C-alpha positions as CSV (number, residue, x, y, z in Angstrom):
1,I,40.4,78.1,-145.6
2,A,38.8,76.1,-148.4
3,E,36.3,78.2,-150.4
4,H,34.0,75.3,-151.2
5,T,31.8,77.2,-153.6
6,G,34.5,80.0,-154.2
7,L,36.6,77.8,-156.4
8,G,39.8,78.4,-154.4
9,I,41.5,78.4,-151.1
10,A,42.4,81.4,-148.9
11,R,45.5,82.0,-146.9
12,F,45.8,84.5,-144.0
13,N,48.6,86.9,-144.0
14,P,49.2,87.8,-140.3
15,V,51.5,90.7,-141.1
16,L,48.9,92.7,-143.2
17,E,45.9,90.9,-141.4
18,S,44.4,90.2,-144.9
19,F,43.4,87.0,-147.0
20,D,45.1,86.0,-150.1
21,R,43.1,83.8,-152.6
22,I,44.6,80.8,-154.4
23,S,42.4,79.8,-157.3
24,V,42.1,76.2,-158.4
25,S,42.6,75.3,-162.0
26,N,39.4,73.4,-162.4
27,E,36.1,75.2,-162.0
28,E,34.3,72.0,-160.8
29,A,36.8,71.2,-158.1
30,L,34.9,72.5,-155.1
31,P,37.8,72.5,-152.6
32,F,36.7,71.1,-149.1
33,G,38.8,69.2,-146.5
34,M,42.4,70.3,-145.8
35,T,45.5,69.1,-144.0
36,F,49.2,70.1,-143.8
37,D,52.0,67.7,-144.4
38,K,55.4,67.9,-142.5
39,Y,56.9,70.3,-145.1
40,G,54.1,72.8,-144.4
41,N,52.3,72.1,-147.9
42,I,48.5,72.3,-147.8
43,W,46.7,69.5,-149.1
44,F,43.0,69.8,-149.9
45,A,40.2,67.7,-151.4
46,Q,38.5,68.6,-154.6
47,H,35.7,66.3,-154.2
48,T,33.9,66.7,-157.6
49,V,37.0,65.9,-159.5
50,D,39.2,63.1,-159.0
51,S,42.2,64.8,-157.8
52,L,43.8,66.4,-154.6
53,G,45.2,69.8,-154.7
54,V,48.6,70.6,-153.0
55,Y,49.6,74.2,-152.3
56,D,53.2,75.1,-151.4
57,P,53.0,78.3,-149.6
58,D,56.7,78.9,-149.6
59,N,57.0,78.8,-153.5
60,N,53.4,79.7,-154.3
61,N,52.9,76.5,-156.3
62,L,49.8,74.7,-156.8
63,I,49.6,71.2,-158.3
64,E,47.0,68.5,-158.5
65,V,47.6,64.8,-157.6
66,P,45.3,62.7,-159.6
67,I,43.3,59.9,-157.9
68,P,43.1,56.7,-159.8
69,T,39.6,55.8,-158.8
70,E,36.7,57.4,-160.7
71,T,34.0,59.3,-158.9
72,T,35.7,59.3,-155.4
73,F,34.0,62.4,-154.0
74,V,36.8,63.0,-151.6
75,Q,36.0,65.4,-148.8
76,F,38.1,64.4,-145.8
77,M,41.7,64.0,-145.4
78,T,44.5,64.1,-142.8
79,S,48.3,63.4,-142.5
80,D,50.4,61.5,-140.3
81,G,54.0,61.3,-139.2
82,D,55.2,58.9,-141.7
83,D,54.9,61.1,-144.8
84,N,51.5,59.9,-145.7
85,V,48.4,62.0,-146.6
86,W,45.2,59.9,-146.1
87,F,41.8,60.7,-147.7
88,V,38.4,59.1,-147.8
89,E,36.9,58.2,-151.2
90,Q,33.2,58.4,-150.1
91,Q,31.4,57.1,-153.3
92,S,33.8,54.4,-154.1
93,N,34.0,53.1,-150.4
94,K,37.8,53.3,-150.1
95,I,40.5,54.9,-148.0
96,G,43.2,56.3,-150.1
97,T,46.8,57.4,-149.3
98,V,49.6,59.5,-150.9
99,K,53.1,58.6,-149.8
100,I,55.1,61.8,-149.9
101,T,58.6,60.8,-151.2
102,E,59.9,63.7,-153.4
103,I,59.1,67.0,-154.7
104,P,56.7,66.9,-157.5
105,I,58.0,68.1,-161.0
106,I,54.6,69.3,-162.3
107,Q,54.4,72.9,-163.5
108,S,52.9,75.4,-161.3
109,Q,49.1,76.1,-162.0
110,I,49.1,79.4,-160.4
111,Q,49.5,82.3,-162.8
112,K,52.5,84.5,-161.8
113,T,52.5,88.1,-163.0
114,N,55.6,90.0,-163.9
115,G,54.2,93.1,-162.4
116,F,55.7,95.3,-159.7
117,E,55.1,94.2,-156.3
118,L,56.0,96.0,-153.1
119,K,55.5,94.6,-149.6
120,Y,54.4,96.8,-146.6
121,T,57.5,95.7,-144.6
122,E,59.7,96.9,-147.6
123,I,58.4,100.4,-147.1
124,A,57.8,100.5,-143.2
125,S,61.2,99.2,-142.0
126,P,63.4,101.8,-143.8
127,L,61.1,104.5,-142.8
128,I,61.1,103.6,-139.2
129,A,65.0,103.4,-139.2
130,L,65.1,106.8,-141.0
131,G,62.8,108.4,-138.3
132,I,65.0,106.8,-135.5
133,I,68.3,108.3,-137.2
134,A,66.6,111.7,-137.7
135,T,65.3,111.9,-134.3
136,S,68.9,111.0,-133.0
137,L,70.4,113.9,-135.1
138,F,67.8,116.5,-133.9
139,F,68.6,115.6,-130.4
140,V,72.3,115.8,-130.7
141,R,71.8,119.1,-132.4
142,S,69.6,120.4,-129.6
143,V,72.1,119.4,-127.0
144,Q,74.9,121.2,-128.8
145,D,72.8,124.4,-129.1
146,K,71.8,124.3,-125.4
147,R,75.5,123.8,-124.5
148,R,76.4,126.9,-126.8
149,L,73.7,129.0,-125.4
150,N,74.9,128.2,-121.9
151,S,78.5,128.9,-122.6
152,L,77.2,132.4,-124.0
153,I,75.1,133.2,-120.9
154,N,77.9,132.2,-118.5
155,S,80.6,134.3,-120.2
């Protein structure tokens, strides 16, 4: 989701049912139109600066692709099946395209923290497995106790 006046884009995490915010580097960018390329990267217009933003959700990288025309005011974009991302340069009366040919080598513009991060699934999965094992052991123990009681009663 493009946060037009929020200076970023938001991505939905379906596991935690929450939104993660990805900030853009330029405070005047105003993210707007968005599209996906065939690699799953999210392209978005930054219509007050002459560049397109590209976010790679797999690597958490955000880069900017400069537009050579000045005062483009890009708002709308789409992609096609031929590795092209198309965009409309409203104020310069042009249609632009970016041919996706290789992975960009620009440094990530997202600040990474070296802090401790723990995901919900990293806690929940082992606890569920532990609960299943503990329940099984208690069940086996109760069956053994019942057999021992039955043998004492019958003797």
